[in-house]
N, C-alpha and C positions, 0 to 999 in steps of 0.2 A: 883048745877052743873047738867048739862046734861051729863050722863055717858053712853058710849057704851062699854059693856063688851062682848068680844068675847072669849068664854070659852066653851069647849065641855063637861065639867063635870057639869052636872046639879045640883049636890049636892053643889058644890062650889058656883054656881050662886045663888042658893036658900039661902045659908048661907049669902052671901054678900048682897043680896037684903034686908035682915033685917037690916044690918048695914047701908046701903045706905039710907033706909027709916028713920032710926033714926037720920041721919044727915040732913034730908030734901032734899035729892038729888033724881033726877029723873034718872032712869036707864033703858036701853034697853039691852036685853040679846040675843045674837046670838051664836049658837052652832056649826057653820060651818065657816071656814075661808073665803070662797068665798061669802057666805051670809053676813058675817060681813063687808067685804070690800064694797059690793054693798050697804049696809045700810049707810055706811059712805059716799060713793060717791053720794048718793041721796041727802044728805044735809050736805055738808062738814062744813058749818058755824054753824051748830046746836050743835056740840059736844064740851064740855069743857074738856073732859078727855076720853082717851081710855085705857082700860086694855085689854091686848092681850095675850092669851095663846100661847106658842111656838108650841105645838103639836096640830094641828087641822085637821079635815077632809077637803078634797077638795083643800085647800091651806094652807100651813104652816104659822106660825106667822111671820117668818122673811120676807117671800114674801109679806104678808099683810102689814107689817110695811113699806117695801120699796115702795109699791104702794101708801100708804097713804102719804108718804113723797114727792111723785111726785106732789101731789095736795096741801099739806099744810106742811110748815116747822115749824109751830108754835103749832099745836094741841099737847098737852102733851100725851105721850104714856108710859105706864108702862107695861113691859112684865112680864108675869107670866110663870114660867118654873119649871117642875119637874126634869129637868136635873141638874146634879151637875157638869157638865163639864165647866171649865173656858172658853174654846174656844167657846162653844155655847153661853154663856152669853156675851162675848165680841163681837161676831158676831151680836148678837141681838142689842147691843148698836150701833154697826157700821151701822146696817140697818136703824137706826133712832129712836130707843127707847131712852127715856130720863132716864129711870131707869128700874130696874128689881127686882122682888121678887121671891125667890126660894120656891117652894112647898116642904113640907107643911108649911104654913105661918099662922101667927096670923092675924085675920081680923083687929085688932086694929093697927097692924104694917102697913098693906096695907092702911088703912084709914089715918094714920099719913103721909105716903109717898105721898098719893094723895093730902092731904091738903098742904103739903110743896111745891109740884110741882105746884099746882094751884095758891098758893100765889105768887110764882115767876112769873107765867104766867100773872096773873092779873096786877102785878106791871109793867111788860114790856108793856102791852097793854095801861095802863094809861099814861105811858111816851110817847108812840107813839102818842096817841090821843092829847096830849098837845104840840106836837112838834111845830106847827105853823111856819113851814119853818125856824126853828131856826138853824142857821149855826155855832153856837158856839160849839167848840170841847172840850170835857171833858178831852181828852188825846191828846196831840200833841207833836211830836218829829220831828227830821229832816226828818224822812222817813215815819212816821206813825201817823194817827189821827183817833179818834173815837168820835162819837156823840151819847150819850145815849138816846137823845130824838127822833132822827130819826132812831136809831138802825143801824147806818152805820159805817163801818170801811174801811179805805183806807191805802194801802201801796204804797208809791211813787205816790199818787193821783190815783191809780187804785183801784176800789171798790172790796172788798172781798165779793163775792156774796154767797148767799145760806146759811148763818149762821143760825143755829137753835137758839132758845132763850138760851139754855144751853151753846152752843158754844160761843155766843156773851158774855154772862156773864163771862165765863171762860177767854176769851181773855181780857175783860175789867179788871177783877181782877188782872191778870198778868201785863197788860200794864200800869195800873195807878201807878205801883211801879216798874219802869224799873230796871232790874238787881237784884231785890230782889228775893231770892230763896224761893219758897213756897213748903212745903211738901205736899204729897197727902192728908194727914189728914187735913191740913189747907184748901186746896182747896175744899174738901168734905164739910167742915163746912161752908165755905164762899159762895160757889156757889150753893150747894144743900140744904143748910139751915138745915141740920141735919147730925149727924154722922153715918157713915156706919160701924163703929166698925171693921175696917180692910179690908173692901171691896174696895180696892184701884184700882182694874182693871177698875172700872167705869171711873175714871179720865184718865187712860191710853187710854181707848177706845175713849173718847172725844178729848183728845189731838191729837190722830192719825187722826181723821176726820178733826179737826181744821187745822192741818198742811197741809193736802191734799188741803184744800181750799185756804190757804195762798200761797202755792207753785204754784197755778195756775196764780198768779199775780206777784210774785217776790220771793226774797230770804227768807229763813226760819228765823223767828224771835222768835220762841219758842224753847228754848234750854233745853236740859236735863242736870241736875246736878246729876251725877251718885251717887246713894246711898242716895240722899236727896229728890229731886223732880224736879221742873221745874221753869224756869224764862223767862221773856220777855227781849230781848236784840236786838235792831236794830243798835247798834253801828258799826257792821261789814258790814252793807249794803252799797254797792258801790254807 
């Protein structure tokens, strides 16, 4: 992987550099938010993964993530934060991060998260590359349809635009089993490829963004089952 690590703590960067080298990954380190963003913008297609500190000089991590997402909805972003505030972590996810790791963290934990996120991203790219204008829908109901090869989703034939890879995978996981209720723990394991051990706000943040994009084209089809989790149900769509 080609990794861009935007992190103002040089000791953290030096520590992670050893682990990245051990994995055979190439890493570029930037210690300033604006400088990190400019590095990404210079070669958006070059980067396979971005790790992004929340507290940065010149430009904070949330702003950097938002600006990156204006250019690429697919590059995986893991936010690193020393803050222990739930609201900061949720806002970071809402700004476009795919995952976050709270400092202090184990380097092996970060590496595992990066591998899981990269694995999902690679699978999505391979599916897109083999699409060949395939118009077969993997999910199709009276009002909704999805094509995993073209990574397209439609509600009443209106495209749901701007879905990140995680949002698409989350929607597909729910939609392929309509009206089945999924707990947050199940969604974390199925969509994120590993267990968060109770860090369920990740699911809630992605559901919120997903709902916002769905509501731009039609009625809401992601339902909350209080005390349990979420389900897909378009039976009430007029």
